[in-house]
N, C-alpha and C positions, 0 to 999 in steps of 0.2 A: 503494499496498498504504501503510495507514494506520503516523503515528509513533505511538513509544512513551504521547501524552500521552492516546490512543485509552482508554486506561480511565478516566482520570477525565472523558473525558467522556462516555462511557459513562453515566457514575454522577450527572453535570452536565446530564444529559437527563433521566434520570428525575426529580432532583428539579424541573427546572424544570419539567415535565409536569404534574408537583402540583399545583404552587404556579399553574401558570396555572387548573387546572379546579377547585381544590376553594378555590383564594380567591373571595370572602368568608365563603363556605358550603361545608362547613361551617368549612376553619379561615378565623377571622378574618384573619389577614397571612400575606405571605407566607415572613414570618421565622419565623414558629413551625413553618414542613418546612427539615431541617439534615440535609447531610451529618456523621454521625457513630456512636459508639457506647454501646450502651447502659450503658456503663461510667463514662460522662464522668459527674460528679455533678455539682453546680447548673448545668444548661443550660437555662434559659429556654425551650421548642420544646417542640412538642407532637407531630408526625409525624418519626420517622427512617429514614434510611436507612443502612442500615450494610451493607460489603461484607465479609463473615465468611472467606473463600475461594477462591481462584482456582484455577484445576488448567488445565491444558495435555491437550486434548482429543486423541483419536486420530486421526491423520489416514492419511490410501491414501499410500504412495510418491508425492517428488516430484521435480523436477527438484532437482538438486544448487547452479545457480544460474540466476537468472531474472535476464533481459534487463530492464536503468534506462537509458533515452535510446539516445545512440548507439553510446557506450563504458564502460558501465560496469554491471555486475553484481554481485549479489547474492544471496544465501542467500533462498530462499521465506520468506515470512510462514509467522508458528507461527498455529494456534487453537486459544486460549482460552476457560475458559467461564468468566465471572464469575457468584458463589452472590450474591446481597443478601437482607438480612431488614427487611423496611417494619416498623417495632415503634415504640409509642406510648410518648412519655417518661414513665415514672414516678416523676420528679422535677419534672416541669413546675406551676408555680403557678396554673396554670388549673382544677382544682377538676374533672376529670372526673369522671361516673358511666358506671357498666358500662354504662347503653344508647347516651350518645354517644360511648365507646371503639369499639362497636358498628356505627355509622350510619359512624367516620371510617375504620373497617376494611373495610367494604364499601362504600362510594366510592372509597378507594385499588383495591378487588381489581376495580372497575367500569372505572376510567383506565386501568390497566392493561390490560385486555381490547379495550379502546379503541384501543389506541395501544401495539401489542405489538411493532415493527416499527421501526428504526430502520434507512434509508442508511449506510457509514461515508463518505460524501460529502457527510452533511448536518451531521458533527459536526466534521466537515475537509476546510475546503472549497476547498483546494487537492489533492486529492488526485484524482489523471487514471486512474485504471483503474475498472473496475465491478469492485465485491466481494459478495458476499453481503448482503444485509440483518441485520441484530444481531437475533434475533429471541428479544421476552423472556416465560418462559414459566416455569409453576406448577414449582417445583423438585421432582423424586420424593425426598419425604423420608420418614422416618415421624416420631410423635409425637417417639420414642425420640429419633435425632434432631434433631430440637427443641429437645427436652431439655438437648442435648449440649453445642447452640452455647452457651443461657443461660448452665450452668454454666461453660464454659471462659471465660467473665467474671465469673464469680463472683455471677451474678444468678436471682432464681428464676424460673422457667419463667413468660409469661405472653403471650396473643393475641397474635399475629402474622403474616405472610405473608411466604412463601418464595418468591425467585424467580432464575431459572437467566438467564441473558444470553447468547448461543452464536451465528453465531462468531463471536469478534472475533477479529479476524486484525494481528496486529501483526508488524510488518515486521522487518529485519535492520536494527540499525546499520553494518552490516559490508555497506563498497563495495569496488570490487577493480575501479579502472581500468586498461580493457584497451587495447594497443597499436595503434593507426590506424594500415592501410593506405598505406605514403608510397608506394610503386615496387610494380607490376606488369607484368610480362613477358608478354607473349601473341606466339603463330606460327600461323602456316596451314601446311597440309601438305593434299594429296591424301588421298584414300583410297586404302589400298593404296599409299600410298608412305613410304618409311622415313622416322619420325623422325629428321631429326638437332639434337644438343644445340651 
């Protein structure tokens, strides 16, 4: 089960993939793609990845505890949805024109479409359980909702891409150690014979 850094790991995976596929064309350097917020001022990058919302996903009934090793139990993992905005940094010193911005946005969309899922054990190599892949898909939100995301950080709306990454299974940090069986008693008796205590 994925540990708490999984949220940061998903963000790092997206940025790493964009850097590998977008440099040197249309983005000159990997350093021009960053995890950031549009609210950050005077930061010289071109493409930003902004995690703007995290929601717990609706899940079906799950067991109270799950087995971890021979003598450990933990609460079951909980599924989360991560909501990202990919944007062009308006304060960049690169002097991008509208056609350049549209090319960059188009390339981002193409890359995400071609790399739309990742398995948790690719992000956290120590995982020994098979978990469902984390899928990147277009966030189904309206233009008004997109504008509200920009307004929340006091910035005017600009063209950007919105994605959902789910399910992100986050394990519990609470582990219960169950007592080992140190002594067991067995008895044999025939069918029909009264059992003696």
